[in-house]
C-alpha positions as CSV (number, residue, x, y, z in Angstrom):
1,M,-98.7,8.7,-157.3
2,L,-100.9,11.7,-157.6
3,I,-104.2,11.3,-159.4
4,K,-106.1,14.3,-160.3
5,Q,-109.4,14.4,-161.6
6,F,-110.1,17.1,-164.2
7,P,-113.2,19.3,-163.3
8,K,-116.1,19.4,-165.7
9,I,-115.7,22.7,-167.7
10,E,-118.9,24.5,-168.7
11,F,-118.9,27.3,-171.2
12,N,-120.5,28.3,-174.2
13,T,-118.6,25.9,-176.6
14,E,-120.3,27.1,-179.9
15,K,-119.6,30.7,-179.1
16,F,-116.0,30.1,-178.1
17,L,-115.2,28.0,-181.0
18,K,-116.5,30.5,-183.4
19,I,-114.5,33.3,-181.9
20,A,-111.3,31.1,-181.3
21,S,-111.2,29.6,-184.7
22,A,-111.0,33.3,-186.2
23,V,-107.5,33.8,-184.5
24,P,-104.8,33.1,-187.1
25,G,-102.9,29.7,-186.5
26,R,-104.1,26.1,-186.4
27,F,-107.0,25.6,-184.0
28,K,-108.4,22.0,-183.6
29,K,-110.8,20.1,-181.2
30,N,-110.0,16.9,-179.3
31,V,-106.3,16.6,-180.3
32,S,-104.1,13.6,-179.1
33,M,-101.2,14.9,-177.2
34,K,-99.0,11.9,-178.1
35,K,-97.4,13.7,-181.0
36,F,-96.6,16.8,-179.0
37,S,-94.6,14.8,-176.2
38,S,-91.2,13.4,-176.7
39,F,-92.4,10.5,-174.5
40,R,-95.4,10.0,-176.9
41,T,-97.7,9.4,-173.9
42,G,-101.1,11.2,-173.0
43,G,-104.6,11.6,-173.8
44,N,-106.3,14.4,-175.7
45,A,-106.4,18.1,-175.4
46,M,-110.0,19.6,-175.5
47,F,-108.5,22.3,-177.7
48,L,-105.2,22.9,-179.4
49,H,-103.9,26.3,-181.0
50,Q,-100.7,26.7,-182.6
51,P,-100.2,30.4,-183.1
52,R,-98.4,31.9,-186.1
53,E,-97.2,34.8,-184.3
54,K,-96.9,35.7,-180.4
55,D,-99.5,38.1,-180.6
56,H,-101.8,35.5,-181.8
57,L,-101.1,33.5,-178.5
58,S,-102.0,36.3,-176.3
59,I,-105.2,37.0,-178.2
60,M,-106.1,33.3,-177.8
61,V,-105.2,33.5,-173.9
62,Q,-107.5,36.4,-173.6
63,I,-110.4,34.7,-175.4
64,A,-109.9,31.5,-173.4
65,R,-109.9,33.5,-170.0
66,E,-113.1,35.3,-171.1
67,Y,-114.8,31.9,-171.4
68,S,-113.1,30.2,-168.5
69,V,-111.4,27.8,-170.7
70,P,-108.2,26.3,-169.0
71,V,-104.9,27.3,-170.7
72,F,-101.7,25.1,-170.7
73,I,-98.9,26.7,-172.7
74,L,-96.5,23.9,-174.2
75,G,-93.2,24.6,-175.4
76,G,-91.1,21.9,-177.3
77,G,-92.8,19.1,-175.4
78,T,-89.6,17.5,-173.9
79,N,-89.6,16.4,-170.4
80,I,-93.3,16.5,-170.0
81,L,-95.7,13.6,-169.3
82,V,-99.3,14.3,-170.3
83,S,-101.9,12.4,-168.3
84,D,-103.9,9.6,-170.1
85,D,-107.0,11.8,-169.1
86,G,-105.4,14.5,-171.5
87,I,-105.5,18.2,-170.9
88,P,-108.8,20.0,-170.3
């Protein structure tokens, strides 16, 4: 069994949230990943963005990289197990 501790992420949360929430689509903080996995397991994601268009996704990835926020792109949520520690 592989156990991975997520590193503590430090960035300007307020500024990131202000910019990221302006990108079209649904943007939320501290979201349970259980409803996004076919196995219905896992902890929370620090942030979740559901873009309306593919261009919105690329904008959000650029913003996240600028603020050193880790990015995990999830497709349909099948065949994936999300750790109970969540997704940073």
